[in-house]
N, C-alpha and C positions, 0 to 999 in steps of 0.2 A: 134463887132470887124471887122475892115476892112479886105478886101480880102488879106490874107497873101502874095499871089503872087505879089501883087502890091507894096509891101514894102520890098521885098527880093532882094538883088543885083543879077543881072543876068550877069554872065560872058559870053563872046562869047563862043559858044559850043566848039570850038577847044581849047581855053585856059583852059576851065573847064576840058576837057578830058586830056589835057597835064599835068595839076596839079595832077590829079588822077594818071596818068601814072608815074610821078616822085615818088610819094609815093609808088606805086606798085613796081617800080624798086628797091627801097631800101629794100623792103621785099624779092624780088626775089634774090637780091645780098647777103642778109644774108643767105638764104638757100644755095646759091652757096658756100659761105665761109665755111658752115658747111658740104658741100659735101652730100647734101640730094637728094632725088629723085625729078623728075619733079612734082609729085603730091604735095610734100611738097612745092616746089618752087611756084607752082600755088596758093596754099592755102595761103602762106605767102604774095604773091603779092596781092591777093584779100582782105585779112584781113587788110593789111596795107593801101590799097587804099580806102576802104569803111568803115572800122571799126569805126572810130570816128564819121562820119556822120550818120551811122546806129544807134549808141548808142544815139546820140543827137535826132534823129527823134523819136525813141521809147520813150525817156523821155519827149519830148514836145508834143507828140500825133500827130505827122505829119506822112504822108505816107513815108515809108523808101525810100529815094531818088533814089536808084539805081535799085530797084526791077522791076519797070515798064519802066526803061530806057534800050533800047536794046544794048547800046554801052558801059556802064561803066564796067560791068563784062567782056565783050569781050575785052576791052582795057587792063584790068588788066591781063587777061590770055594771051593775045597777048604779053604783055611786058615780062611775064614769059617765053614764048616760045622764044622770041628774046634773053633773057638772057641765056637760056639753050644752045643755039647754037652759042654764041659768047664768046670770052675770057672776063673774069671778069674785067681785067685791063682796057678794053675799057671804062668802065662805072664808075669806082671809081676815086675819086679825088675831088678837091674843086669845080669844075663846078657843079657836082651833089649836093654838099652841098649847094651852093648858090641857085640852082633851088629849092631844098627842102625848103630853107628859104623863098623864095617867095611864095611857096605853103602854108607853115605854116601860114604866115601872112594873106594871102588872105582867107584861109579857117577858120581861127580863127575869122576874121571879119564877114565872111559869116554866120558862125554858130551863132554868137551873134545876127546879124540882123534877122536871121530866127527865133530864139527864141523870140526876141522882137515882131516880127510880129505875133507870136502865143500867145501873151499876157503874156509871162513870165516876171517876175520882173527883173530889171536891174542886180542885183548881180547874181542871178541864170543864167541869160542870158550870163553873162561874163563866168561863169563856162561852159556853153554849148559851147561857142566859144573855150575855151581851150580844151574841150573834142573833138570837131570837128578836131582841128589841131593835137592833141597829142595821142589820145587813140588808134588809129590804130597802131602806132609805139609801144606803150606800150604793146598792145596785142601780137604783133610780138615778142618783146623781151622776154616777159614772156613765150610764147610758145617755144622759142629757149633756154630757161634756162639761159639767161644772164641778168645782171642788166639793168633795163629799164632806160629811160631818166630821170625818177623821182629820180633815185638813183645816178645820176651823176651831178656834179656842173656846167656844162656848161649852158649858157643862151639859153635855148630852150623853155621850158614851160613859162619862163618869157617873152620871145618875143611874144608868143601866147597871154599871159595875157595882154600885152601892147596893142596889136591890138584890143583885145576884149573889154578892158576897154575904149579905145578911142571911139569905136563904140557905146557902151552903154552910155557914157557920152554925146556924141553928140546927141543921141536920147533924153536924158533927157533935154538937153538945146534947143531942137527943132532946131538945126542947119541944114543947107542944107544937105540932106542925101548924095548926091554924093561927096560933099567936105569931109564930115566926113569919109565916106568909103575909099576914097583915102588916107586921112591922116592916117587912122588906118593901112592900108596895108603898106604904106611907112615907118611909124614909127616902126612897128613890123619887117619888113625886115631889116631896118637899124640897129636895135639892134642885130638881129641874125647875120647879115653879119659882124658887128663889132666884135662880139664874135668869129666868124670863123677867121677873119683876124688878130685880135690882141690877141687871146687866153683869152678873158675875161671870168671869171666865178664867180659864187657866192661864198662867204666865207663859209667854213664849220664850224659846231659847235665845239668849242674848250674849252668850260668851263670845268675846272677840278672839280672832285667831292670833296666836302668839308665835 
């Protein structure tokens, strides 16, 4: 197997940490809405920021990405500290949603590419991409006792799945990696952004019992 580090997308460090911070902020803001303590806010920020990537790394047999990185946990807890001392209304709104959409698409692609680099088959690799983008938020929602994104019809997991599927398909077709990775992120972001802008959602099951 080739060195996984050679075939995993490497975001600029500042963008990588910014994406983690956006996810962490969504966790901190949920704790704020629930009027929780700073301990809860910090935990929600951390679990939302690193939860999906941690589960992915454990499942594919990779070192957990944030354990040896001195900045990731510090950024998550720093975001919680900022959220604690600032009005919640400063952070809520569509700008945060669009930033989250960009992070979702990027990390779904990254999770898939990392799984492929660790010799995971394409379909499970797509699942790992979805896990990377979504599981931190699912953990946050379950701990908060509210319906997770899986229980809502909005296009969120679907956008992660699109980014992940394009990444895996490009690898199977041996297309240029950088082109595939870019296309995967743009497509996932476009789908999620369209859902935010136009209120697009999946249809619910409506078949009557017979």
